[in-house]
C-alpha positions as CSV (number, residue, x, y, z in Angstrom):
1,X,84.4,34.2,166.8
2,X,85.9,33.7,170.2
3,X,88.1,36.7,169.7
4,X,85.2,38.8,168.8
5,X,83.3,37.6,171.9
6,X,86.3,38.4,174.1
7,X,86.6,41.9,172.6
8,X,82.9,42.5,173.2
9,X,83.3,41.3,176.8
10,X,86.3,43.5,177.5
11,X,84.5,46.5,175.9
12,X,81.5,45.9,178.1
13,X,83.6,45.7,181.2
14,X,85.4,48.9,180.3
15,X,82.1,50.7,179.8
16,X,80.7,49.3,183.1
17,X,83.8,50.3,185.0
18,X,83.7,53.9,183.6
19,X,80.0,54.2,184.5
20,X,80.6,52.9,188.1
21,X,83.5,55.3,188.5
22,X,81.4,58.1,187.3
23,X,78.5,57.2,189.5
24,X,80.8,57.0,192.6
25,X,82.5,60.4,191.7
26,X,81.7,63.7,193.5
27,X,80.8,65.2,190.0
28,X,77.9,62.8,189.7
29,X,76.5,63.6,193.2
30,X,77.0,67.3,192.6
31,X,74.9,67.2,189.5
32,X,72.3,64.9,191.1
33,X,72.0,67.4,194.0
34,X,71.4,70.2,191.5
35,X,68.7,68.0,189.8
36,X,67.0,67.3,193.1
37,X,67.1,71.0,194.1
38,X,65.6,72.0,190.7
39,X,62.8,69.4,191.2
40,X,62.0,70.6,194.7
41,X,61.9,74.2,193.6
42,X,59.8,73.4,190.6
43,X,57.3,71.5,192.7
44,X,57.2,74.2,195.3
45,X,56.6,77.1,192.9
46,X,53.9,75.2,190.9
47,X,52.1,74.1,194.1
48,X,52.2,77.7,195.4
49,X,50.8,79.1,192.2
50,X,48.0,76.5,192.2
51,X,47.1,77.3,195.8
52,X,47.4,81.1,195.9
53,X,46.8,82.4,192.4
54,X,43.0,82.8,191.7
55,X,43.4,82.1,188.0
56,X,44.9,78.7,188.6
57,X,43.2,77.8,191.9
58,X,39.5,78.2,191.0
59,X,37.9,76.8,187.8
60,X,36.4,79.8,185.9
61,X,32.7,80.3,185.9
62,X,30.5,81.9,183.3
63,X,31.4,85.5,182.4
64,X,33.5,87.6,180.0
65,X,36.4,85.9,178.3
66,X,35.3,82.6,179.9
67,X,36.9,80.6,177.1
68,X,40.3,82.3,177.5
69,X,40.2,82.1,181.3
70,X,39.4,78.4,181.1
71,X,42.3,77.8,178.7
72,X,44.7,79.6,181.2
73,X,43.2,77.4,184.0
74,X,44.1,74.3,182.0
75,X,47.7,75.4,181.9
76,X,48.0,74.7,185.6
77,X,48.9,71.0,184.7
78,X,51.9,72.4,182.7
79,X,53.3,74.5,185.6
80,X,55.5,71.7,187.1
81,X,57.1,70.6,183.7
82,X,57.6,74.3,182.8
83,X,59.3,75.2,186.1
84,X,61.5,72.1,186.1
85,X,62.8,73.0,182.6
86,X,63.5,76.5,183.8
87,X,65.3,75.4,187.0
88,X,67.2,72.7,185.2
89,X,68.4,75.3,182.7
90,X,69.7,77.3,185.6
91,X,71.3,74.1,187.1
92,X,73.1,73.5,183.8
93,X,74.7,77.0,184.0
94,X,75.7,76.5,187.6
95,X,77.1,73.0,186.9
96,X,79.2,74.2,184.0
97,X,80.5,77.1,186.1
98,X,81.4,75.3,189.3
99,X,82.2,71.7,188.3
100,X,82.8,72.0,184.6
101,X,80.4,69.2,183.7
102,X,76.6,69.1,183.1
103,X,75.9,65.9,181.1
104,X,73.6,64.4,183.7
105,X,71.6,67.6,184.2
106,X,71.2,68.0,180.4
107,X,69.8,64.5,180.2
108,X,67.2,65.2,182.9
109,X,66.4,68.5,181.2
110,X,65.7,66.5,178.0
111,X,63.4,64.2,179.9
112,X,61.6,67.2,181.4
113,X,61.0,68.5,177.8
114,X,59.6,65.1,176.9
115,X,57.3,65.4,180.0
116,X,56.2,68.8,178.9
117,X,55.4,67.7,175.3
118,X,53.5,64.7,176.6
119,X,51.5,66.9,179.0
120,X,50.6,69.3,176.2
121,X,49.5,66.5,173.9
122,X,47.4,64.8,176.6
123,X,45.8,68.0,177.8
124,X,45.1,70.0,174.7
125,X,44.9,67.7,171.7
126,X,41.4,66.1,171.5
127,X,41.7,64.4,168.1
128,X,42.8,60.8,168.7
129,X,44.5,60.4,165.4
130,X,46.5,63.6,165.7
131,X,47.3,62.8,169.4
132,X,48.8,59.5,168.4
133,X,50.8,61.1,165.6
134,X,52.3,63.6,168.0
135,X,53.1,61.0,170.6
136,X,54.9,58.9,168.0
137,X,56.7,61.8,166.3
138,X,57.3,64.6,168.8
139,X,58.5,62.4,171.7
140,X,61.0,60.3,169.6
141,X,62.4,63.6,168.2
142,X,62.9,64.9,171.7
143,X,64.5,61.6,172.8
144,X,66.9,61.8,169.8
145,X,67.8,65.4,170.9
146,X,68.5,64.3,174.4
147,X,71.1,61.7,173.3
148,X,72.5,64.1,170.7
149,X,71.5,61.8,167.8
150,X,69.0,64.1,166.0
151,X,71.7,65.6,163.7
152,X,72.8,62.1,162.7
153,X,69.2,61.1,161.8
154,X,68.7,64.4,159.8
155,X,71.9,63.9,157.8
156,X,70.8,60.3,157.0
157,X,67.4,61.5,155.8
158,X,69.0,64.2,153.7
159,X,71.1,61.6,152.0
160,X,68.0,59.9,150.7
161,X,66.7,62.1,147.8
162,X,65.6,62.1,144.3
163,X,66.2,64.8,141.6
164,X,63.7,65.8,138.9
165,X,65.4,68.4,136.8
166,X,66.4,71.3,139.1
167,X,64.1,70.1,141.9
168,X,65.6,68.0,144.7
169,X,63.2,66.1,147.0
170,X,64.7,64.5,150.1
171,X,63.2,62.3,152.7
172,X,64.0,64.9,155.3
173,X,62.1,67.5,153.4
174,X,59.0,65.3,153.1
175,X,59.1,64.4,156.8
176,X,59.6,68.1,157.8
177,X,56.7,69.2,155.7
178,X,54.4,66.4,157.0
179,X,55.4,67.2,160.7
180,X,55.2,70.9,160.5
181,X,52.2,70.9,158.2
182,X,50.3,68.8,160.6
183,X,51.3,71.0,163.5
184,X,50.4,74.2,161.6
185,X,47.0,72.7,160.6
186,X,46.2,71.7,164.1
187,X,47.3,75.1,165.5
188,X,45.3,76.8,162.8
189,X,42.1,75.0,163.8
190,X,42.6,75.5,167.5
191,X,43.5,79.2,167.1
192,X,40.6,79.8,164.7
193,X,38.1,78.2,167.0
194,X,39.5,80.0,170.1
195,X,39.8,83.4,168.3
196,X,36.3,83.4,166.8
197,X,34.8,82.3,170.2
198,X,36.6,85.2,172.0
199,X,35.5,87.7,169.3
200,X,31.8,86.5,169.4
201,X,31.8,87.0,173.2
202,X,32.5,90.7,173.0
203,X,29.0,91.9,173.9
204,X,30.0,95.6,173.5
205,X,30.0,95.0,169.7
206,X,26.8,94.2,167.8
207,X,26.4,90.8,166.3
208,X,27.2,92.0,162.7
209,X,30.4,93.6,163.7
210,X,31.5,90.5,165.6
211,X,30.8,88.3,162.6
212,X,32.9,90.7,160.4
213,X,35.9,90.5,162.7
214,X,35.5,86.8,163.2
215,X,35.6,86.2,159.4
216,X,38.5,88.6,158.9
217,X,40.4,86.9,161.7
218,X,39.8,83.5,160.0
219,X,41.0,84.7,156.6
220,X,44.1,86.4,158.1
221,X,45.0,83.3,160.1
222,X,44.8,80.9,157.2
223,X,46.9,83.3,155.1
224,X,49.6,83.3,157.7
225,X,49.5,79.5,158.0
226,X,49.7,79.2,154.3
227,X,52.8,81.5,154.1
228,X,54.4,79.6,157.0
229,X,53.8,76.3,155.3
230,X,55.5,77.7,152.1
231,X,58.5,78.7,154.2
232,X,58.7,75.2,155.7
233,X,58.5,73.7,152.1
234,X,61.4,76.1,151.1
235,X,59.3,77.8,148.4
236,X,60.6,81.3,147.5
237,X,57.6,83.7,148.1
238,X,59.0,86.3,145.8
239,X,59.1,83.9,142.9
240,X,55.7,82.6,143.9
241,X,54.2,86.1,143.6
242,X,55.1,86.3,139.9
243,X,53.7,82.8,139.3
244,X,50.7,83.6,141.5
245,X,49.8,86.7,139.3
246,X,49.7,84.6,136.2
247,X,47.9,81.8,137.9
248,X,45.4,84.2,139.4
249,X,44.3,85.4,136.0
250,X,43.5,81.8,134.9
251,X,41.8,80.8,138.1
252,X,39.8,84.1,138.1
253,X,37.6,82.7,135.3
254,X,37.3,79.2,136.7
255,X,36.8,80.2,140.3
256,X,34.8,83.4,139.8
257,X,31.7,81.9,141.5
258,X,33.7,81.1,144.6
259,X,35.3,84.5,144.6
260,X,31.8,86.1,144.1
261,X,30.4,84.2,147.1
262,X,33.3,85.1,149.3
263,X,33.1,88.8,148.4
264,X,29.3,88.7,148.8
265,X,29.7,87.2,152.3
266,X,32.0,90.1,153.3
267,X,29.5,92.6,151.9
268,X,26.6,91.0,153.8
269,X,28.6,91.2,157.1
270,X,29.7,94.8,156.5
271,X,26.2,96.2,155.6
272,X,24.7,94.1,158.4
273,X,21.7,93.0,156.4
274,X,22.1,89.5,157.8
275,X,23.1,88.2,161.3
276,X,23.2,84.9,163.1
277,X,19.7,84.1,164.4
278,X,17.8,86.0,161.8
279,X,14.8,84.2,160.3
280,X,15.1,84.3,156.5
281,X,12.5,83.4,153.8
282,X,14.0,83.0,150.3
283,X,12.3,83.9,147.1
284,X,11.5,80.2,146.3
285,X,9.7,79.8,149.7
286,X,12.4,78.0,151.7
287,X,13.0,79.5,155.1
288,X,14.9,79.0,158.3
289,X,17.1,80.7,160.9
290,X,20.7,81.6,160.1
291,X,22.9,79.3,162.1
292,X,26.2,80.0,160.5
293,X,27.7,82.7,158.2
294,X,30.6,81.1,156.3
295,X,33.0,82.5,153.7
296,X,31.3,80.7,150.9
297,X,27.7,80.1,152.0
298,X,25.1,80.8,154.7
299,X,23.5,77.9,156.6
300,X,19.8,78.2,157.3
301,X,18.4,75.8,159.9
302,X,14.7,74.9,159.4
303,X,12.3,74.1,162.2
304,X,12.1,70.4,161.1
305,X,15.9,69.9,161.6
306,X,17.2,70.4,158.1
307,X,20.1,72.6,157.0
308,X,19.8,74.7,153.8
309,X,23.2,75.8,152.3
310,X,22.6,79.1,150.5
311,X,25.4,80.6,148.4
312,X,26.2,84.1,149.7
313,X,25.8,85.6,146.2
314,X,22.1,84.7,146.2
315,X,21.5,87.2,149.0
316,X,23.0,89.9,146.8
317,X,21.4,89.1,143.5
318,X,17.9,88.0,144.6
319,X,15.3,89.3,147.0
320,X,14.6,87.7,150.3
321,X,12.6,88.4,153.5
322,X,14.3,88.9,156.8
323,X,11.5,88.4,159.3
324,X,13.4,89.2,162.5
325,X,16.4,91.5,161.7
326,X,15.2,94.8,163.0
327,X,12.1,93.7,164.9
328,X,11.4,90.3,166.3
329,X,7.7,91.1,166.8
330,X,5.5,89.6,164.1
331,X,1.8,89.9,163.3
332,X,-0.3,86.8,162.5
333,X,-3.9,86.3,161.6
334,X,-6.5,83.5,161.9
335,X,-9.7,83.3,159.7
336,X,-12.8,81.3,160.2
337,X,-16.7,81.6,159.7
338,X,-19.6,81.8,162.1
339,X,-23.3,81.5,161.4
340,X,-25.3,84.6,160.5
341,X,-27.3,84.2,163.6
342,X,-24.3,84.8,165.9
343,X,-24.2,87.8,168.2
344,X,-21.0,89.4,166.8
345,X,-20.5,92.0,169.5
346,X,-20.4,89.2,172.1
347,X,-18.2,87.0,169.9
348,X,-15.6,89.7,169.4
349,X,-15.2,90.3,173.1
350,X,-14.9,86.5,173.6
351,X,-12.3,86.1,170.9
352,X,-10.1,89.0,172.2
353,X,-10.2,87.5,175.7
354,X,-9.3,84.0,174.4
355,X,-6.4,85.1,172.2
356,X,-5.0,87.5,174.9
357,X,-4.9,84.5,177.4
358,X,-2.2,82.7,175.4
359,X,1.2,83.4,177.2
360,X,3.1,84.0,174.0
361,X,0.6,86.5,172.5
362,X,1.5,90.1,173.2
363,X,-1.4,91.8,175.1
364,X,-2.1,94.4,177.7
365,X,-3.1,98.1,178.0
366,X,0.5,99.2,177.8
367,X,0.8,98.1,174.2
368,X,-0.2,100.4,171.3
369,X,-3.8,99.7,170.2
370,X,-2.6,98.3,166.8
371,X,-0.5,95.6,168.5
372,X,-3.3,94.3,170.8
373,X,-5.2,91.2,169.8
374,X,-8.2,92.1,167.7
375,X,-11.2,90.5,166.0
376,X,-13.3,91.9,163.2
377,X,-15.5,91.1,160.2
378,X,-13.5,90.6,157.0
379,X,-16.4,89.7,154.7
380,X,-19.7,87.9,154.2
381,X,-19.5,84.4,152.8
382,X,-22.1,82.1,151.2
383,X,-22.6,80.2,154.4
384,X,-21.6,82.6,157.2
385,X,-19.8,85.7,158.4
386,X,-16.0,85.7,157.8
387,X,-14.1,86.5,161.0
388,X,-10.5,87.8,161.1
389,X,-8.4,87.6,164.2
390,X,-5.0,89.5,164.4
391,X,-2.4,89.2,167.1
392,X,1.3,90.0,167.6
393,X,4.0,87.8,169.2
394,X,7.8,87.9,169.8
395,X,9.2,85.4,167.3
396,X,8.1,83.2,164.4
397,X,5.0,81.1,164.6
398,X,6.8,77.8,164.7
399,X,9.1,75.8,166.9
400,X,9.0,76.9,170.5
401,X,6.8,79.9,169.4
402,X,4.2,77.7,167.6
403,X,1.0,79.6,168.6
404,X,-1.4,79.2,165.7
405,X,-2.4,75.6,166.5
406,X,-3.0,76.4,170.2
407,X,-5.2,79.4,169.3
408,X,-7.4,77.4,166.9
409,X,-8.0,74.8,169.6
410,X,-8.7,77.5,172.3
411,X,-11.2,79.2,169.9
412,X,-12.9,75.9,169.1
413,X,-13.4,75.2,172.8
414,X,-14.7,78.7,173.4
415,X,-17.2,78.5,170.5
416,X,-18.5,75.2,171.7
417,X,-18.8,76.4,175.3
418,X,-20.8,79.4,174.2
419,X,-22.9,77.4,171.6
420,X,-21.6,79.5,168.6
421,X,-22.0,77.6,165.4
422,X,-19.4,77.3,162.6
423,X,-21.7,76.8,159.6
424,X,-21.5,74.1,156.9
425,X,-21.7,75.1,153.3
426,X,-25.4,75.3,152.4
427,X,-27.6,76.0,149.4
428,X,-31.2,77.2,149.4
429,X,-33.6,75.4,146.9
430,X,-37.0,77.0,145.9
431,X,-39.8,75.0,144.1
432,X,-42.1,77.3,142.1
433,X,-45.4,75.9,140.5
434,X,-46.1,77.2,137.0
435,X,-49.5,76.0,135.6
436,X,-49.8,72.3,135.8
437,X,-46.0,71.8,135.5
438,X,-43.4,72.2,138.0
439,X,-40.5,74.6,137.5
440,X,-37.3,74.3,139.6
């Protein structure tokens, strides 16, 4: 035991002596000087870019490609780690060429890579769970690479495996799939969100075309991610194609409804019969504005805050009403009765004036006569004259454009002010005397 302790002490003294000799050697200070020079240059270049480059100096305001410009602006926090990695790489080449040694510079370059990874995770990853996973996985991997122990860990994980027939599953394979699968999934979500936002901001394209390109981009992106994940898993894509053909026949029957909805969604986007913002009324009476066009279904948002998920196939196989697709102007009507004693000529002028005074009702001499507010007789009832009011407005009579209720109240006030009667249901009874009896 004493011998073991003595050996350990001697080994520690030898290591300490070698470290002290190395720290006091010109080679150490030469590498340290290169590291300081690389740090100063990286700080100077990153500071100069932040001060003088408009894309990094000023936070982007509203405008074209605002999302992309904001993403580039956020990269300003990565300029220093990026430049220090670049200059330390140059310092490694210089150190190897002049002093034949670059171990210290390589260690600092590894720490710069760790700083870069930490900055990316902190700045661009918003999901707390995924951010924690990256910090506990990506940074340890970078540290292992710095101290040249990553290969040892990989070999150890590869030695832990199980075999099922011709299939070999190792711990390294599982870890690799989990790590790269998570990264690909995150990159897919970020790229999909960013790509679709950029496409939808292209105002030179109409809304239907933008939606088509957005959905095609989404499909293409997930296909690429799926193929990359297969490569990470080590699956032979050529063999998968043969298996996929046989599997596709079987799934075609079981998933035909999903495939039908997907193809229907593409057709709807291509023929432009639907667009985000259109107000749709289905055959069963449900209605709402299109908030989202997905690959499988369309989301209708009602005015009372509910979402209706409609399979895309329903828009192909059944009829529906698109209230606002080609023309947002809609015509509405109001009906009520007035007493037979009413001066209708005076009433009609009064009603046209009242309806035209509402700010959301379209009115004015510049409009075609058929779009101006109008009042007319639509029939004679048992108790009074039936009056019909017609008016046009931009939008659906609900939500922020809810006009009908306002007009009823305005008409009520106008009728009371001008002493115009809205009749109650009434019956006339006659009593006729026949002889000594009474006949009703």
